[in-house]
C-alpha positions in Angstrom: 18.7 234.9 47.4 17.0 234.4 44.1 13.5 234.6 42.7 12.6 231.1 44.0 13.7 232.1 47.5 11.8 235.4 47.4 8.7 233.6 46.1 8.9 231.1 49.0 9.4 234.0 51.5 6.3 235.8 50.3 4.3 232.5 50.3 5.3 231.9 53.9 4.6 235.5 54.9 1.1 235.4 53.3 0.4 232.0 54.9 1.4 233.3 58.4 -0.4 236.6 57.9 -3.5 234.7 57.0 -3.3 232.7 60.2 -3.0 235.9 62.2 -5.9 237.5 60.4 -8.1 234.4 61.0 -7.2 234.5 64.7 -8.0 238.3 64.8 -11.3 237.6 63.1 -12.4 235.4 66.0 -12.0 238.3 68.5 -14.7 240.7 69.5 -14.3 244.2 68.1 -13.4 245.4 71.6 -10.5 243.0 71.9 -9.4 243.6 68.3 -9.1 247.3 68.9 -8.0 247.3 72.6 -4.8 249.3 73.2 -2.5 246.8 74.8 0.5 249.1 74.7 2.5 247.3 72.0 3.9 249.0 68.9 0.8 250.2 67.1 -1.5 249.9 70.1 -4.0 247.2 69.1 -4.2 244.1 67.0 -6.2 245.9 64.4 -3.9 248.9 64.1 -0.8 246.6 63.9 -2.4 244.6 61.1 -3.2 247.9 59.3 0.4 249.0 59.7 1.6 245.7 58.3 -0.6 246.0 55.2 0.2 249.7 54.8 4.0 249.1 54.9 3.6 246.3 52.2 1.7 248.8 50.1 4.4 251.5 50.4 7.1 249.1 49.3 5.1 247.7 46.4 4.5 251.3 45.3 8.3 251.9 45.5 9.0 248.8 43.4 6.6 250.1 40.8 8.6 253.4 40.6 6.3 255.5 42.9 7.4 256.6 46.3 4.4 257.9 48.2 4.8 260.7 50.7 4.0 260.0 54.4 0.5 261.5 54.4 -0.6 259.7 51.3 0.9 256.4 52.4 -0.8 256.2 55.8 -4.1 257.8 54.8 -5.1 254.6 53.0 -4.5 252.5 56.1 -6.4 254.2 58.9 -9.4 253.1 60.9 -11.4 255.5 58.7 -10.3 253.9 55.5 -10.3 250.3 56.9 -13.4 250.4 59.0 -13.3 246.8 60.0 -11.3 243.6 59.5 -13.3 242.6 56.4 -12.3 245.8 54.6 -8.7 245.4 55.7 -8.7 241.9 54.5 -10.1 242.9 51.1 -7.6 245.7 50.6 -4.7 243.5 51.7 -5.8 240.7 49.4 -5.8 243.2 46.4 -2.3 244.3 47.4 -1.1 240.7 47.5 -2.6 240.1 44.0 -0.7 243.1 42.8 2.5 241.9 44.4 2.2 238.5 42.8 1.7 240.1 39.4 4.9 242.1 40.0 6.8 239.0 41.1 5.6 237.1 38.0 7.2 239.7 35.8 10.4 240.0 37.8 13.8 238.6 36.5 16.9 237.8 38.4 18.9 240.8 37.1 16.2 243.2 38.3 16.0 241.4 41.7 19.7 241.8 42.3 19.9 245.4 41.1 19.9 248.6 43.1 16.4 250.2 43.2 16.2 253.9 44.3 13.2 255.2 46.2 12.3 258.0 48.5 11.7 257.6 52.2 8.4 258.7 53.6 10.2 262.0 54.6 11.0 262.5 50.9 14.7 261.9 51.3 16.3 259.8 48.6 17.5 256.2 49.3 18.5 253.1 47.5 18.8 249.4 48.2 19.0 246.3 46.1 15.5 245.1 45.4 16.2 241.7 46.9 17.1 243.4 50.2 13.9 245.5 50.1 11.9 242.4 49.6 13.6 240.6 52.5 12.9 243.7 54.7 9.2 243.5 53.8 9.0 239.9 54.9 11.1 240.5 58.0 8.9 243.5 58.9 5.8 241.3 58.6 7.4 238.7 60.9 8.2 241.3 63.5 4.7 242.7 63.7 3.0 239.3 63.3 4.9 238.3 66.4 3.5 241.3 68.2 -0.1 240.4 67.0 0.4 236.8 68.2 1.7 238.2 71.6 -1.3 240.5 71.9 -3.7 237.6 71.2 -2.0 235.6 73.9 -2.3 238.6 76.3 -6.0 238.5 75.7 -6.0 234.9 77.0 -6.5 233.2 73.6 -4.2 230.6 72.1 -2.6 232.2 69.1 -1.8 230.4 65.9 1.7 229.0 65.3 3.1 231.2 62.6 6.8 230.4 62.6 8.5 229.6 59.4 9.2 226.1 60.7 5.5 225.3 60.8 5.1 226.5 57.2 8.0 224.5 56.0 6.7 221.3 57.7 3.4 221.9 56.0 5.0 222.3 52.6 7.2 219.3 53.0 4.5 217.0 54.2 1.0 218.5 53.8 -1.7 217.2 56.0 
């Protein structure tokens, strides 16, 4: 996987996340925050978890491994009081990631990048593998969000990679 592939993967992930956020924005606050017993309880908390995880990994890529308390304190219902605030924070995060990607080269992408786990324990993976994990993590939780939306009796958006690729190949 090279920089072109990683760029495509993040473009897809952001497109699909945007669809999920748009769908979430059409829900009442009660439905958005309702505990439906999946993963991070509610649609809102799952979206916060997704953004928070992306923040943690971007921090690691920039040479800083936040501790667990610091990492999750920025992505709580107290710090993201509503979907608008979450959207704003996540958008800033995506801008920072695109800046990072724009300065990335193939050698760095394929190199081993050490970081600390949230527990403080040392770890290391190739940067490309870390980036693939971030996109895969988003796909997992986005699927849960789509499932929760469906459980609420609302037609969810189609966020599969296939729909993104069809859109890219033949835009409407």
